[in-house]
N, CA, C and O atoms as a GROMACS GRO file, in nm:
protein
  520
    1MET      N    1   0.214  -1.257  -0.467
    1MET     CA    2   0.254  -1.121  -0.497
    1MET      C    3   0.192  -1.084  -0.631
    1MET      O    4   0.239  -1.125  -0.737
    2ARG      N    5   0.087  -1.004  -0.623
    2ARG     CA    6   0.016  -0.962  -0.744
    2ARG      C    7  -0.014  -0.813  -0.737
    2ARG      O    8  -0.034  -0.757  -0.629
    3ALA      N    9  -0.016  -0.749  -0.853
    3ALA     CA   10  -0.054  -0.608  -0.858
    3ALA      C   11  -0.193  -0.594  -0.796
    3ALA      O   12  -0.283  -0.672  -0.825
    4GLY      N   13  -0.209  -0.495  -0.713
    4GLY     CA   14  -0.336  -0.472  -0.644
    4GLY      C   15  -0.340  -0.529  -0.504
    4GLY      O   16  -0.426  -0.491  -0.425
    5ASP      N   17  -0.248  -0.621  -0.470
    5ASP     CA   18  -0.243  -0.675  -0.333
    5ASP      C   19  -0.218  -0.561  -0.235
    5ASP      O   20  -0.140  -0.470  -0.262
    6ARG      N   21  -0.286  -0.566  -0.120
    6ARG     CA   22  -0.269  -0.467  -0.014
    6ARG      C   23  -0.188  -0.528   0.100
    6ARG      O   24  -0.207  -0.645   0.135
    7LEU      N   25  -0.100  -0.450   0.157
    7LEU     CA   26  -0.027  -0.490   0.276
    7LEU      C   27  -0.111  -0.449   0.397
    7LEU      O   28  -0.174  -0.344   0.394
    8PRO      N   29  -0.112  -0.529   0.502
    8PRO     CA   30  -0.187  -0.490   0.621
    8PRO      C   31  -0.124  -0.366   0.686
    8PRO      O   32  -0.002  -0.350   0.679
    9PRO      N   33  -0.203  -0.281   0.747
    9PRO     CA   34  -0.148  -0.161   0.812
    9PRO      C   35  -0.056  -0.199   0.928
    9PRO      O   36  -0.075  -0.302   0.994
   10LEU      N   37   0.042  -0.114   0.952
   10LEU     CA   38   0.132  -0.131   1.066
   10LEU      C   39   0.133  -0.001   1.144
   10LEU      O   40   0.171   0.104   1.092
   11GLU      N   41   0.091  -0.008   1.271
   11GLU     CA   42   0.091   0.109   1.358
   11GLU      C   43   0.222   0.115   1.434
   11GLU      O   44   0.263   0.018   1.499
   12ILE      N   45   0.288   0.231   1.426
   12ILE     CA   46   0.414   0.250   1.496
   12ILE      C   47   0.398   0.369   1.591
   12ILE      O   48   0.388   0.483   1.546
   13PRO      N   49   0.396   0.343   1.722
   13PRO     CA   50   0.392   0.454   1.816
   13PRO      C   51   0.522   0.536   1.805
   13PRO      O   52   0.631   0.480   1.810
   14VAL      N   53   0.508   0.664   1.791
   14VAL     CA   54   0.624   0.752   1.781
   14VAL      C   55   0.658   0.798   1.922
   14VAL      O   56   0.593   0.887   1.978
   15THR      N   57   0.758   0.736   1.978
   15THR     CA   58   0.802   0.771   2.114
   15THR      C   59   0.927   0.857   2.106
   15THR      O   60   0.997   0.860   2.005
   16ARG      N   61   0.953   0.928   2.213
   16ARG     CA   62   1.077   1.007   2.221
   16ARG      C   63   1.198   0.915   2.205
   16ARG      O   64   1.296   0.950   2.139
   17THR      N   65   1.190   0.798   2.266
   17THR     CA   66   1.300   0.702   2.256
   17THR      C   67   1.323   0.660   2.112
   17THR      O   68   1.438   0.654   2.068
   18LEU      N   69   1.218   0.632   2.037
   18LEU     CA   70   1.232   0.593   1.896
   18LEU      C   71   1.297   0.706   1.816
   18LEU      O   72   1.387   0.680   1.736
   19VAL      N   73   1.252   0.828   1.836
   19VAL     CA   74   1.307   0.942   1.762
   19VAL      C   75   1.456   0.959   1.792
   19VAL      O   76   1.537   0.971   1.700
   20VAL      N   77   1.492   0.961   1.919
   20VAL     CA   78   1.631   0.984   1.959
   20VAL      C   79   1.718   0.864   1.921
   20VAL      O   80   1.828   0.882   1.868
   21ALA      N   81   1.671   0.743   1.947
   21ALA     CA   82   1.750   0.624   1.914
   21ALA      C   83   1.774   0.614   1.764
   21ALA      O   84   1.883   0.577   1.720
   22GLY      N   85   1.672   0.646   1.683
   22GLY     CA   86   1.689   0.642   1.538
   22GLY      C   87   1.791   0.743   1.490
   22GLY      O   88   1.871   0.713   1.401
   23ALA      N   89   1.790   0.861   1.549
   23ALA     CA   90   1.888   0.963   1.512
   23ALA      C   91   2.029   0.919   1.551
   23ALA      O   92   2.122   0.934   1.472
   24ILE      N   93   2.044   0.866   1.671
   24ILE     CA   94   2.176   0.821   1.716
   24ILE      C   95   2.225   0.704   1.631
   24ILE      O   96   2.341   0.702   1.590
   25ALA      N   97   2.138   0.608   1.604
   25ALA     CA   98   2.177   0.490   1.525
   25ALA      C   99   2.223   0.528   1.385
   25ALA      O  100   2.310   0.463   1.328
   26SER      N  101   2.165   0.635   1.331
   26SER     CA  102   2.202   0.677   1.196
   26SER      C  103   2.305   0.790   1.197
   26SER      O  104   2.334   0.852   1.094
   27ARG      N  105   2.360   0.817   1.316
   27ARG     CA  106   2.464   0.919   1.335
   27ARG      C  107   2.419   1.058   1.289
   27ARG      O  108   2.498   1.137   1.236
   28ASP      N  109   2.292   1.086   1.312
   28ASP     CA  110   2.236   1.217   1.281
   28ASP      C  111   2.223   1.293   1.412
   28ASP      O  112   2.127   1.275   1.486
   29TYR      N  113   2.319   1.377   1.440
   29TYR     CA  114   2.326   1.446   1.569
   29TYR      C  115   2.264   1.586   1.564
   29TYR      O  116   2.292   1.668   1.652
   30GLN      N  117   2.182   1.614   1.464
   30GLN     CA  118   2.112   1.742   1.459
   30GLN      C  119   2.027   1.757   1.584
   30GLN      O  120   1.954   1.666   1.622
   31ASP      N  121   2.037   1.872   1.647
   31ASP     CA  122   1.969   1.892   1.776
   31ASP      C  123   1.818   1.877   1.768
   31ASP      O  124   1.756   1.843   1.868
   32VAL      N  125   1.757   1.901   1.653
   32VAL     CA  126   1.610   1.890   1.640
   32VAL      C  127   1.561   1.746   1.656
   32VAL      O  128   1.441   1.723   1.667
   33HIS      N  129   1.654   1.650   1.657
   33HIS     CA  130   1.616   1.509   1.672
   33HIS      C  131   1.638   1.457   1.814
   33HIS      O  132   1.606   1.342   1.844
   34HIS      N  133   1.693   1.541   1.903
   34HIS     CA  134   1.716   1.492   2.039
   34HIS      C  135   1.699   1.596   2.149
   34HIS      O  136   1.691   1.559   2.266
   35ASP      N  137   1.693   1.724   2.116
   35ASP     CA  138   1.684   1.828   2.219
   35ASP      C  139   1.554   1.907   2.200
   35ASP      O  140   1.544   1.992   2.112
   36PRO      N  141   1.453   1.880   2.286
   36PRO     CA  142   1.323   1.945   2.269
   36PRO      C  143   1.330   2.099   2.273
   36PRO      O  144   1.263   2.166   2.195
   37GLU      N  145   1.410   2.153   2.362
   37GLU     CA  146   1.419   2.300   2.374
   37GLU      C  147   1.478   2.362   2.248
   37GLU      O  148   1.427   2.461   2.197
   38LEU      N  149   1.585   2.304   2.198
   38LEU     CA  150   1.645   2.358   2.075
   38LEU      C  151   1.553   2.336   1.955
   38LEU      O  152   1.550   2.418   1.864
   39ALA      N  153   1.479   2.226   1.954
   39ALA     CA  154   1.382   2.204   1.846
   39ALA      C  155   1.275   2.314   1.850
   39ALA      O  156   1.236   2.365   1.745
   40ARG      N  157   1.228   2.350   1.969
   40ARG     CA  158   1.129   2.457   1.982
   40ARG      C  159   1.187   2.592   1.939
   40ARG      O  160   1.119   2.672   1.875
   41GLN      N  161   1.313   2.617   1.975
   41GLN     CA  162   1.377   2.742   1.934
   41GLN      C  163   1.385   2.753   1.781
   41GLN      O  164   1.388   2.864   1.726
   42LYS      N  165   1.388   2.640   1.714
   42LYS     CA  166   1.396   2.639   1.567
   42LYS      C  167   1.260   2.627   1.501
   42LYS      O  168   1.251   2.609   1.380
   43GLY      N  169   1.151   2.638   1.582
   43GLY     CA  170   1.017   2.644   1.527
   43GLY      C  171   0.936   2.516   1.529
   43GLY      O  172   0.822   2.516   1.484
   44ALA      N  173   0.992   2.408   1.578
   44ALA     CA  174   0.918   2.282   1.588
   44ALA      C  175   0.857   2.271   1.728
   44ALA      O  176   0.915   2.323   1.824
   45PRO      N  177   0.743   2.205   1.743
   45PRO     CA  178   0.684   2.191   1.876
   45PRO      C  179   0.759   2.092   1.966
   45PRO      O  180   0.741   2.093   2.088
   46ASP      N  181   0.842   2.007   1.906
   46ASP     CA  182   0.916   1.906   1.981
   46ASP      C  183   1.020   1.846   1.887
   46ASP      O  184   1.030   1.886   1.771
   47VAL      N  185   1.097   1.751   1.937
   47VAL     CA  186   1.190   1.679   1.849
   47VAL      C  187   1.108   1.606   1.742
   47VAL      O  188   0.989   1.583   1.760
   48PHE      N  189   1.173   1.570   1.631
   48PHE     CA  190   1.101   1.497   1.527
   48PHE      C  191   1.194   1.396   1.461
   48PHE      O  192   1.316   1.411   1.461
   49MET      N  193   1.132   1.293   1.405
   49MET     CA  194   1.201   1.180   1.344
   49MET      C  195   1.281   1.223   1.222
   49MET      O  196   1.236   1.307   1.143
   50ASN      N  197   1.400   1.165   1.207
   50ASN     CA  198   1.481   1.196   1.089
   50ASN      C  199   1.446   1.102   0.973
   50ASN      O  200   1.381   0.999   0.992
   51ILE      N  201   1.489   1.139   0.854
   51ILE     CA  202   1.453   1.064   0.735
   51ILE      C  203   1.514   0.923   0.734
   51ILE      O  204   1.455   0.830   0.678
   52LEU      N  205   1.630   0.907   0.795
   52LEU     CA  206   1.693   0.774   0.795
   52LEU      C  207   1.613   0.675   0.880
   52LEU      O  208   1.603   0.557   0.845
   53THR      N  209   1.557   0.722   0.990
   53THR     CA  210   1.471   0.635   1.071
   53THR      C  211   1.345   0.598   0.993
   53THR      O  212   1.304   0.483   0.991
   54THR      N  213   1.285   0.698   0.930
   54THR     CA  214   1.167   0.672   0.847
   54THR      C  215   1.198   0.572   0.738
   54THR      O  216   1.120   0.480   0.714
   55ASN      N  217   1.311   0.589   0.672
   55ASN     CA  218   1.352   0.498   0.564
   55ASN      C  219   1.363   0.355   0.617
   55ASN      O  220   1.318   0.261   0.552
   56GLY      N  221   1.423   0.340   0.734
   56GLY     CA  222   1.435   0.207   0.793
   56GLY      C  223   1.301   0.146   0.828
   56GLY      O  224   1.281   0.026   0.810
   57LEU      N  225   1.208   0.228   0.879
   57LEU     CA  226   1.075   0.176   0.914
   57LEU      C  227   0.997   0.136   0.790
   57LEU      O  228   0.923   0.037   0.793
   58VAL      N  229   1.011   0.211   0.682
   58VAL     CA  230   0.946   0.174   0.555
   58VAL      C  231   1.002   0.042   0.505
   58VAL      O  232   0.927  -0.046   0.463
   59GLY      N  233   1.134   0.026   0.509
   59GLY     CA  234   1.196  -0.100   0.468
   59GLY      C  235   1.149  -0.216   0.554
   59GLY      O  236   1.120  -0.324   0.503
   60ARG      N  237   1.143  -0.195   0.685
   60ARG     CA  238   1.094  -0.299   0.777
   60ARG      C  239   0.952  -0.339   0.742
   60ARG      O  240   0.919  -0.458   0.741
   61TYR      N  241   0.868  -0.241   0.714
   61TYR     CA  242   0.727  -0.267   0.681
   61TYR      C  243   0.718  -0.362   0.561
   61TYR      O  244   0.641  -0.458   0.563
   62VAL      N  245   0.795  -0.334   0.459
   62VAL     CA  246   0.789  -0.416   0.338
   62VAL      C  247   0.850  -0.555   0.361
   62VAL      O  248   0.792  -0.655   0.321
   63THR      N  249   0.966  -0.561   0.425
   63THR     CA  250   1.028  -0.692   0.446
   63THR      C  251   0.952  -0.777   0.547
   63THR      O  252   0.952  -0.899   0.536
   64ASP      N  253   0.889  -0.714   0.646
   64ASP     CA  254   0.805  -0.792   0.738
   64ASP      C  255   0.692  -0.860   0.662
   64ASP      O  256   0.655  -0.973   0.694
   65HIS      N  257   0.638  -0.792   0.563
   65HIS     CA  258   0.527  -0.849   0.485
   65HIS      C  259   0.575  -0.961   0.392
   65HIS      O  260   0.513  -1.067   0.386
   66PHE      N  261   0.684  -0.938   0.322
   66PHE     CA  262   0.727  -1.034   0.219
   66PHE      C  263   0.819  -1.143   0.274
   66PHE      O  264   0.846  -1.240   0.203
   67GLY      N  265   0.866  -1.130   0.395
   67GLY     CA  266   0.941  -1.238   0.459
   67GLY      C  267   1.091  -1.222   0.453
   67GLY      O  268   1.144  -1.128   0.393
   68PRO      N  269   1.161  -1.317   0.518
   68PRO     CA  270   1.305  -1.304   0.539
   68PRO      C  271   1.389  -1.316   0.411
   68PRO      O  272   1.506  -1.279   0.412
   69THR      N  273   1.332  -1.366   0.302
   69THR     CA  274   1.410  -1.373   0.178
   69THR      C  275   1.396  -1.247   0.093
   69THR      O  276   1.464  -1.234  -0.009
   70ALA      N  277   1.309  -1.156   0.132
   70ALA     CA  278   1.287  -1.033   0.056
   70ALA      C  279   1.413  -0.947   0.055
   70ALA      O  280   1.481  -0.932   0.157
   71VAL      N  281   1.443  -0.892  -0.062
   71VAL     CA  282   1.560  -0.805  -0.079
   71VAL      C  283   1.511  -0.670  -0.131
   71VAL      O  284   1.448  -0.661  -0.236
   72LEU      N  285   1.540  -0.566  -0.055
   72LEU     CA  286   1.504  -0.431  -0.100
   72LEU      C  287   1.600  -0.389  -0.210
   72LEU      O  288   1.721  -0.392  -0.191
   73ARG      N  289   1.546  -0.350  -0.324
   73ARG     CA  290   1.627  -0.307  -0.438
   73ARG      C  291   1.634  -0.154  -0.446
   73ARG      O  292   1.736  -0.099  -0.487
   74LYS      N  293   1.526  -0.089  -0.408
   74LYS     CA  294   1.522   0.057  -0.415
   74LYS      C  295   1.416   0.107  -0.320
   74LYS      O  296   1.305   0.053  -0.314
   75VAL      N  297   1.449   0.211  -0.245
   75VAL     CA  298   1.354   0.279  -0.159
   75VAL      C  299   1.357   0.426  -0.198
   75VAL      O  300   1.460   0.493  -0.186
   76ALA      N  301   1.244   0.477  -0.246
   76ALA     CA  302   1.235   0.616  -0.289
   76ALA      C  303   1.121   0.681  -0.211
   76ALA      O  304   1.004   0.660  -0.241
   77ILE      N  305   1.158   0.761  -0.110
   77ILE     CA  306   1.056   0.820  -0.024
   77ILE      C  307   1.068   0.972  -0.020
   77ILE      O  308   1.172   1.030  -0.052
   78ARG      N  309   0.957   1.034   0.019
   78ARG     CA  310   0.952   1.178   0.038
   78ARG      C  311   0.883   1.204   0.172
   78ARG      O  312   0.780   1.144   0.202
   79LEU      N  313   0.941   1.294   0.250
   79LEU     CA  314   0.881   1.328   0.379
   79LEU      C  315   0.779   1.440   0.364
   79LEU      O  316   0.790   1.526   0.277
   80GLY      N  317   0.680   1.436   0.453
   80GLY     CA  318   0.578   1.540   0.459
   80GLY      C  319   0.566   1.590   0.602
   80GLY      O  320   0.659   1.653   0.653
   81ALA      N  321   0.454   1.562   0.666
   81ALA     CA  322   0.429   1.606   0.804
   81ALA      C  323   0.528   1.537   0.899
   81ALA      O  324   0.553   1.417   0.884
   82PRO      N  325   0.584   1.610   0.995
   82PRO     CA  326   0.681   1.549   1.086
   82PRO      C  327   0.617   1.448   1.182
   82PRO      O  328   0.500   1.458   1.217
   83ASN      N  329   0.700   1.352   1.223
   83ASN     CA  330   0.661   1.255   1.326
   83ASN      C  331   0.715   1.306   1.460
   83ASN      O  332   0.836   1.311   1.481
   84HIS      N  333   0.623   1.345   1.550
   84HIS     CA  334   0.661   1.392   1.683
   84HIS      C  335   0.625   1.287   1.788
   84HIS      O  336   0.532   1.209   1.767
   85PRO      N  337   0.697   1.286   1.900
   85PRO     CA  338   0.662   1.194   2.009
   85PRO      C  339   0.516   1.213   2.051
   85PRO      O  340   0.465   1.325   2.056
   86GLY      N  341   0.451   1.102   2.081
   86GLY     CA  342   0.312   1.103   2.125
   86GLY      C  343   0.214   1.073   2.013
   86GLY      O  344   0.097   1.048   2.039
   87ASP      N  345   0.261   1.076   1.890
   87ASP     CA  346   0.174   1.045   1.777
   87ASP      C  347   0.194   0.899   1.738
   87ASP      O  348   0.278   0.830   1.795
   88THR      N  349   0.116   0.853   1.644
   88THR     CA  350   0.130   0.718   1.588
   88THR      C  351   0.138   0.731   1.438
   88THR      O  352   0.056   0.800   1.376
   89MET      N  353   0.235   0.664   1.378
   89MET     CA  354   0.242   0.658   1.233
   89MET      C  355   0.182   0.525   1.189
   89MET      O  356   0.220   0.420   1.240
   90VAL      N  357   0.091   0.531   1.094
   90VAL     CA  358   0.030   0.410   1.039
   90VAL      C  359   0.079   0.393   0.896
   90VAL      O  360   0.050   0.475   0.809
   91LEU      N  361   0.153   0.285   0.875
   91LEU     CA  362   0.203   0.254   0.741
   91LEU      C  363   0.101   0.167   0.669
   91LEU      O  364   0.049   0.070   0.725
   92THR      N  365   0.073   0.203   0.544
   92THR     CA  366  -0.013   0.123   0.457
   92THR      C  367   0.058   0.110   0.323
   92THR      O  368   0.145   0.190   0.290
   93GLY      N  369   0.021   0.008   0.248
   93GLY     CA  370   0.086  -0.010   0.120
   93GLY      C  371   0.010  -0.102   0.028
   93GLY      O  372  -0.081  -0.174   0.068
   94GLY      N  373   0.049  -0.096  -0.097
   94GLY     CA  374  -0.011  -0.182  -0.198
   94GLY      C  375   0.086  -0.208  -0.311
   94GLY      O  376   0.170  -0.124  -0.344
   95VAL      N  377   0.075  -0.325  -0.368
   95VAL     CA  378   0.162  -0.364  -0.480
   95VAL      C  379   0.111  -0.294  -0.606
   95VAL      O  380  -0.003  -0.314  -0.647
   96GLU      N  381   0.198  -0.213  -0.666
   96GLU     CA  382   0.160  -0.142  -0.789
   96GLU      C  383   0.181  -0.227  -0.913
   96GLU      O  384   0.097  -0.232  -1.002
   97ARG      N  385   0.297  -0.294  -0.918
   97ARG     CA  386   0.324  -0.379  -1.033
   97ARG      C  387   0.422  -0.489  -0.995
   97ARG      O  388   0.497  -0.478  -0.899
   98VAL      N  389   0.417  -0.597  -1.074
   98VAL     CA  390   0.502  -0.713  -1.050
   98VAL      C  391   0.567  -0.753  -1.181
   98VAL      O  392   0.502  -0.756  -1.286
   99ASP      N  393   0.694  -0.782  -1.175
   99ASP     CA  394   0.768  -0.833  -1.289
   99ASP      C  395   0.850  -0.952  -1.241
   99ASP      O  396   0.957  -0.934  -1.181
  100GLY      N  397   0.801  -1.073  -1.267
  100GLY     CA  398   0.868  -1.193  -1.217
  100GLY      C  399   0.864  -1.197  -1.066
  100GLY      O  400   0.757  -1.198  -1.006
  101ASP      N  401   0.983  -1.199  -1.005
  101ASP     CA  402   0.988  -1.205  -0.858
  101ASP      C  403   1.014  -1.069  -0.794
  101ASP      O  404   1.051  -1.060  -0.677
  102THR      N  405   0.995  -0.962  -0.872
  102THR     CA  406   1.018  -0.826  -0.824
  102THR      C  407   0.889  -0.745  -0.830
  102THR      O  408   0.815  -0.751  -0.927
  103ALA      N  409   0.864  -0.670  -0.723
  103ALA     CA  410   0.743  -0.588  -0.714
  103ALA      C  411   0.779  -0.446  -0.676
  103ALA      O  412   0.880  -0.420  -0.611
  104VAL      N  413   0.694  -0.354  -0.718
  104VAL     CA  414   0.702  -0.215  -0.673
  104VAL      C  415   0.582  -0.193  -0.581
  104VAL      O  416   0.467  -0.213  -0.620
  105VAL      N  417   0.612  -0.152  -0.459
  105VAL     CA  418   0.510  -0.133  -0.357
  105VAL      C  419   0.500   0.016  -0.324
  105VAL      O  420   0.599   0.080  -0.290
  106ARG      N  421   0.380   0.072  -0.334
  106ARG     CA  422   0.356   0.210  -0.293
  106ARG      C  423   0.328   0.209  -0.143
  106ARG      O  424   0.246   0.130  -0.096
  107VAL      N  425   0.396   0.298  -0.068
  107VAL     CA  426   0.384   0.303   0.078
  107VAL      C  427   0.347   0.445   0.120
  107VAL      O  428   0.398   0.543   0.066
  108VAL      N  429   0.257   0.453   0.217
  108VAL     CA  430   0.220   0.580   0.281
  108VAL      C  431   0.227   0.559   0.431
  108VAL      O  432   0.178   0.459   0.483
  109GLY      N  433   0.288   0.654   0.500
  109GLY     CA  434   0.290   0.654   0.646
  109GLY      C  435   0.224   0.781   0.695
  109GLY      O  436   0.277   0.890   0.676
  110ALA      N  437   0.108   0.768   0.758
  110ALA     CA  438   0.031   0.884   0.802
  110ALA      C  439   0.032   0.895   0.954
  110ALA      O  440   0.039   0.794   1.025
  111ASN      N  441   0.026   1.019   1.002
  111ASN     CA  442   0.014   1.045   1.145
  111ASN      C  443  -0.098   1.146   1.166
  111ASN      O  444  -0.173   1.175   1.073
  112GLY      N  445  -0.111   1.199   1.285
  112GLY     CA  446  -0.219   1.292   1.316
  112GLY      C  447  -0.213   1.424   1.240
  112GLY      O  448  -0.313   1.496   1.234
  113LEU      N  449  -0.098   1.456   1.182
  113LEU     CA  450  -0.082   1.580   1.106
  113LEU      C  451  -0.103   1.560   0.956
  113LEU      O  452  -0.122   1.658   0.883
  114GLY      N  453  -0.101   1.436   0.911
  114GLY     CA  454  -0.113   1.407   0.768
  114GLY      C  455  -0.017   1.298   0.726
  114GLY      O  456   0.021   1.213   0.806
  115ASP      N  457   0.022   1.301   0.600
  115ASP     CA  458   0.116   1.200   0.549
  115ASP      C  459   0.258   1.238   0.589
  115ASP      O  460   0.310   1.342   0.548
  116HIS      N  461   0.320   1.151   0.668
  116HIS     CA  462   0.460   1.172   0.707
  116HIS      C  463   0.553   1.129   0.595
  116HIS      O  464   0.652   1.196   0.567
  117VAL      N  465   0.521   1.017   0.530
  117VAL     CA  466   0.608   0.965   0.425
  117VAL      C  467   0.523   0.905   0.313
  117VAL      O  468   0.421   0.841   0.338
  118THR      N  469   0.567   0.928   0.191
  118THR     CA  470   0.506   0.864   0.074
  118THR      C  471   0.620   0.817  -0.015
  118THR      O  472   0.727   0.876  -0.016
  119GLY      N  473   0.596   0.711  -0.089
  119GLY     CA  474   0.699   0.665  -0.180
  119GLY      C  475   0.677   0.525  -0.229
  119GLY      O  476   0.570   0.466  -0.213
  120THR      N  477   0.782   0.472  -0.292
  120THR     CA  478   0.777   0.336  -0.345
  120THR      C  479   0.899   0.257  -0.299
  120THR      O  480   1.006   0.312  -0.274
  121VAL      N  481   0.877   0.127  -0.289
  121VAL     CA  482   0.983   0.034  -0.255
  121VAL      C  483   0.983  -0.075  -0.360
  121VAL      O  484   0.880  -0.137  -0.388
  122THR      N  485   1.100  -0.097  -0.420
  122THR     CA  486   1.116  -0.208  -0.513
  122THR      C  487   1.176  -0.324  -0.435
  122THR      O  488   1.281  -0.310  -0.373
  123VAL      N  489   1.107  -0.439  -0.438
  123VAL     CA  490   1.149  -0.554  -0.357
  123VAL      C  491   1.149  -0.680  -0.444
  123VAL      O  492   1.059  -0.702  -0.526
  124THR      N  493   1.253  -0.760  -0.424
  124THR     CA  494   1.260  -0.890  -0.490
  124THR      C  495   1.239  -0.998  -0.385
  124THR      O  496   1.297  -0.995  -0.276
  125VAL      N  497   1.152  -1.094  -0.420
  125VAL     CA  498   1.126  -1.207  -0.332
  125VAL      C  499   1.165  -1.332  -0.411
  125VAL      O  500   1.085  -1.384  -0.488
  126PRO      N  501   1.289  -1.381  -0.391
  126PRO     CA  502   1.335  -1.496  -0.469
  126PRO      C  503   1.239  -1.613  -0.460
  126PRO      O  504   1.194  -1.651  -0.352
  127GLY      N  505   1.210  -1.670  -0.576
  127GLY     CA  506   1.122  -1.786  -0.581
  127GLY      C  507   0.975  -1.752  -0.594
  127GLY      O  508   0.894  -1.841  -0.619
  128ASP      N  509   0.937  -1.624  -0.579
  128ASP     CA  510   0.796  -1.583  -0.589
  128ASP      C  511   0.774  -1.523  -0.728
  128ASP      O  512   0.800  -1.405  -0.751
  129THR      N  513   0.726  -1.604  -0.819
  129THR     CA  514   0.706  -1.560  -0.958
  129THR      C  515   0.560  -1.559  -0.997
  129THR      O  516   0.526  -1.566  -1.115
  130ARG      N  517   0.471  -1.549  -0.898
  130ARG     CA  518   0.328  -1.544  -0.930
  130ARG      C  519   0.293  -1.423  -1.011
  130ARG      O  520   0.177  -1.404  -1.047
   0.00000   0.00000   0.00000
């Protein structure tokens, strides 16, 4: 774990099931996350992923890379272009800085419309003091 290290990209197909299941799992019952017709009535072309699902996918991306002992300390993200079914979000990241066994990782998740999510994740990997 060194500043400048790059995480390998992770492609996540954005399916209707992922969008709806993520909304249900996070108890976000806003109709724009599960009802295509109501989403269209509100100006969206289809249902779209909620921020809690995105937050979970960003956390998964970082912990998958650093392993089962990784502990997320802080996730600070901002949403941009929506994730709609049929698209693919590609997560990329890089280690910005390291202090002992804790790193700050910059993460970007892009789809066909642009950047869906940008932000940083602070992660501690016990025993990794490189």
